[in-house]
C-alpha positions as semicolon CSV with decimal commas, in nm:
position;residue;x (nm);y (nm);z (nm)
1;M;1,563;0,881;12,195
2;K;1,242;1,079;12,185
3;R;1,209;1,027;11,808
4;F;1,266;0,656;11,853
5;R;1,000;0,640;12,122
6;L;0,759;0,843;11,910
7;G;0,821;0,620;11,611
8;A;0,765;0,311;11,818
9;T;0,444;0,460;11,953
10;L;0,311;0,535;11,604
11;I;0,398;0,188;11,483
12;E;0,229;0,036;11,784
13;L;-0,077;0,254;11,721
14;L;-0,094;0,138;11,359
15;V;-0,066;-0,222;11,470
16;Y;-0,339;-0,174;11,728
17;C;-0,564;-0,006;11,471
18;S;-0,506;-0,288;11,225
19;L;-0,586;-0,548;11,488
20;L;-0,895;-0,353;11,589
21;L;-1,014;-0,338;11,228
22;L;-0,959;-0,710;11,190
23;L;-1,152;-0,774;11,510
24;L;-1,439;-0,549;11,403
25;G;-1,446;-0,718;11,063
26;A;-1,465;-1,060;11,227
27;V;-1,743;-0,943;11,458
28;Y;-1,939;-0,797;11,166
29;G;-1,890;-1,113;10,962
30;T;-2,011;-1,327;11,250
31;F;-2,309;-1,096;11,303
32;S;-2,399;-1,109;10,933
33;L;-2,375;-1,487;10,924
34;S;-2,588;-1,510;11,238
35;R;-2,856;-1,291;11,083
36;R;-2,853;-1,497;10,765
37;Y;-2,876;-1,820;10,962
38;Y;-3,158;-1,684;11,177
39;A;-3,348;-1,567;10,868
40;S;-3,297;-1,907;10,706
41;V;-3,436;-2,080;11,015
42;Q;-3,732;-1,841;11,013
43;A;-3,793;-1,916;10,644
44;A;-3,783;-2,291;10,702
45;T;-4,022;-2,268;10,996
46;E;-4,261;-2,037;10,814
47;S;-4,262;-2,256;10,503
48;Q;-4,339;-2,571;10,704
49;Q;-4,613;-2,403;10,906
50;E;-4,790;-2,256;10,603
51;A;-4,774;-2,585;10,412
52;M;-4,924;-2,769;10,710
53;K;-5,195;-2,506;10,756
54;A;-5,295;-2,536;10,391
55;M;-5,303;-2,917;10,399
56;L;-5,499;-2,932;10,725
57;S;-5,757;-2,686;10,591
58;L;-5,794;-2,884;10,270
59;G;-5,834;-3,208;10,464
60;E;-6,096;-3,062;10,695
61;E;-6,302;-2,913;10,414
62;L;-6,274;-3,208;10,175
63;S;-6,379;-3,453;10,445
64;Q;-6,724;-3,291;10,432
65;A;-6,756;-3,287;10,053
66;A;-6,996;-3,465;9,823
67;G;-6,759;-3,685;9,624
68;D;-6,964;-3,661;9,304
69;T;-6,925;-3,283;9,301
70;L;-6,547;-3,263;9,335
71;V;-6,403;-3,074;9,039
72;D;-6,036;-2,995;8,993
73;G;-5,996;-2,652;8,834
74;V;-5,647;-2,726;8,701
75;S;-5,765;-3,017;8,486
76;L;-6,013;-2,778;8,324
77;A;-5,739;-2,524;8,243
78;G;-5,875;-2,303;8,519
79;P;-5,748;-2,171;8,851
80;E;-5,545;-2,385;9,089
81;G;-5,833;-2,501;9,305
82;V;-6,109;-2,748;9,373
83;R;-6,485;-2,699;9,400
84;F;-6,736;-2,920;9,581
85;L;-7,067;-2,929;9,763
86;S;-7,030;-2,929;10,141
87;A;-7,254;-3,048;10,421
88;R;-7,081;-2,831;10,680
89;T;-7,311;-2,601;10,873
90;E;-7,218;-2,260;11,012
91;G;-7,122;-2,434;11,334
92;G;-6,892;-2,675;11,152
93;L;-7,120;-2,976;11,205
94;F;-7,346;-3,192;10,986
95;A;-7,721;-3,160;10,956
96;H;-7,959;-3,435;10,846
97;D;-8,306;-3,427;10,700
98;P;-8,552;-3,517;10,980
99;G;-8,758;-3,737;10,747
100;S;-8,506;-3,930;10,538
101;G;-8,199;-3,897;10,756
102;D;-7,996;-3,791;10,450
103;L;-7,730;-3,523;10,475
104;L;-7,843;-3,169;10,411
105;W;-7,604;-2,999;10,169
106;Q;-7,535;-2,645;10,280
107;R;-7,300;-2,465;10,044
108;W;-7,060;-2,472;9,753
109;V;-6,699;-2,448;9,867
110;C;-6,404;-2,353;9,649
111;I;-6,046;-2,384;9,772
112;H;-5,807;-2,211;9,536
113;R;-5,466;-2,044;9,518
114;D;-5,436;-1,674;9,444
115;T;-5,140;-1,653;9,207
116;G;-5,083;-1,288;9,292
117;T;-5,067;-1,310;9,671
118;R;-4,975;-1,681;9,685
119;E;-5,248;-1,739;9,942
120;V;-5,479;-2,037;9,964
121;L;-5,833;-1,901;9,987
122;V;-6,157;-2,070;10,086
123;T;-6,464;-1,920;9,918
124;E;-6,813;-2,024;10,020
125;V;-7,140;-1,984;9,832
126;P;-7,440;-2,083;10,048
127;L;-7,728;-2,263;9,877
128;P;-8,065;-2,084;9,879
129;S;-8,169;-2,342;10,138
130;P;-8,019;-2,670;10,267
131;T;-8,117;-2,966;10,051
132;T;-8,063;-3,339;10,025
133;Q;-8,055;-3,314;9,645
134;I;-7,726;-3,264;9,464
135;P;-7,767;-3,021;9,172
136;D;-7,730;-3,160;8,821
137;P;-7,389;-3,101;8,657
138;G;-7,529;-2,827;8,435
139;F;-7,628;-2,623;8,739
140;R;-7,302;-2,638;8,929
141;P;-7,063;-2,339;8,946
142;T;-6,708;-2,394;8,827
143;V;-6,388;-2,316;9,014
144;A;-6,344;-2,011;8,792
145;D;-6,701;-1,895;8,861
146;I;-6,644;-1,890;9,236
147;A;-6,278;-1,792;9,250
148;G;-6,325;-1,509;9,002
149;S;-6,622;-1,346;9,170
150;P;-6,543;-1,070;9,424
151;G;-6,892;-1,088;9,572
152;F;-6,846;-1,411;9,766
153;A;-6,715;-1,434;10,122
154;R;-6,367;-1,580;10,137
155;R;-6,095;-1,633;10,390
156;S;-5,723;-1,697;10,372
157;V;-5,600;-2,020;10,529
158;A;-5,232;-2,018;10,426
159;R;-4,966;-1,795;10,271
160;H;-4,653;-1,849;10,062
161;I;-4,807;-2,135;9,863
162;E;-4,624;-2,167;9,534
163;E;-4,821;-2,455;9,385
164;L;-5,151;-2,633;9,445
165;S;-5,248;-2,939;9,239
166;F;-5,463;-3,248;9,263
167;P;-5,291;-3,565;9,136
168;A;-5,472;-3,892;9,080
169;A;-5,543;-4,094;9,394
170;A;-5,679;-4,432;9,494
171;A;-6,052;-4,495;9,466
172;G;-6,242;-4,315;9,739
173;N;-5,961;-4,068;9,799
174;F;-5,878;-3,725;9,661
175;G;-5,514;-3,641;9,596
176;V;-5,369;-3,307;9,705
177;R;-5,019;-3,179;9,641
178;L;-4,892;-2,838;9,747
179;R;-4,561;-2,659;9,766
180;S;-4,475;-2,364;9,987
181;R;-4,178;-2,131;9,939
182;V;-4,046;-1,864;10,173
183;D;-3,744;-1,644;10,096
184;A;-3,505;-1,571;10,382
185;G;-3,491;-1,207;10,273
186;W;-3,867;-1,178;10,331
187;F;-3,802;-1,134;10,705
188;P;-3,682;-0,805;10,859
189;S;-3,382;-0,991;10,998
190;G;-3,290;-1,126;10,657
191;L;-3,004;-0,983;10,453
192;T;-3,014;-0,983;10,077
193;G;-2,710;-1,119;9,907
194;P;-2,554;-1,423;9,740
195;G;-2,586;-1,624;10,060
196;D;-2,963;-1,588;10,077
197;H;-3,186;-1,873;9,971
198;S;-3,547;-1,981;9,986
199;T;-3,693;-2,276;10,172
200;Q;-3,946;-2,497;9,996
201;V;-4,169;-2,761;10,148
202;T;-4,375;-3,005;9,941
203;L;-4,663;-3,203;10,090
204;W;-4,871;-3,471;9,922
205;S;-5,171;-3,648;10,069
206;E;-5,468;-3,866;9,978
207;I;-5,776;-3,742;10,163
208;P;-6,061;-3,992;10,215
209;I;-6,394;-3,878;10,071
210;R;-6,668;-3,999;10,303
211;H;-6,986;-3,888;10,125
């Protein structure tokens, strides 16, 4: 009888262990799926936020541009960016000439994408002094001139931008198209594996050019 009881106990123990392993496996699987889902949600949120940040920055800067000075770097086989003359002052406002009332142009602005870091950067080159005169085409820096120089002040306005282009737009507008991409595995909570994926967001807009 003792052997029978011992055998039954061992069998029961094996069954319990098997059930416990199955339960632990199910818990781990649920935990892994939860982490993947959470990382995917993070990636989607991050991608949307960065795309919106980039588009809002472009809209704000381009709204203060001299339309005749807008140059798309991509169409010139240059960097993914656009260069223009801006009337924005240090305080973010406009200034006018006291005599003529014309806008005073303050600086060259270049908005471009760094292909290495996938950031959208804004680089500013102040004019020697504010002026109402727009420089002749032969005296205007290119997108490559500004984007390629390390000596100019620049700031990052968005990350994870995979593409920045400037499609044709209606008269008086400037077309902007950008695409952001964020990998779920980029986050600490993300797990790398076949279930991982990236989230991409594409935005397109026509920004009115006022000047």
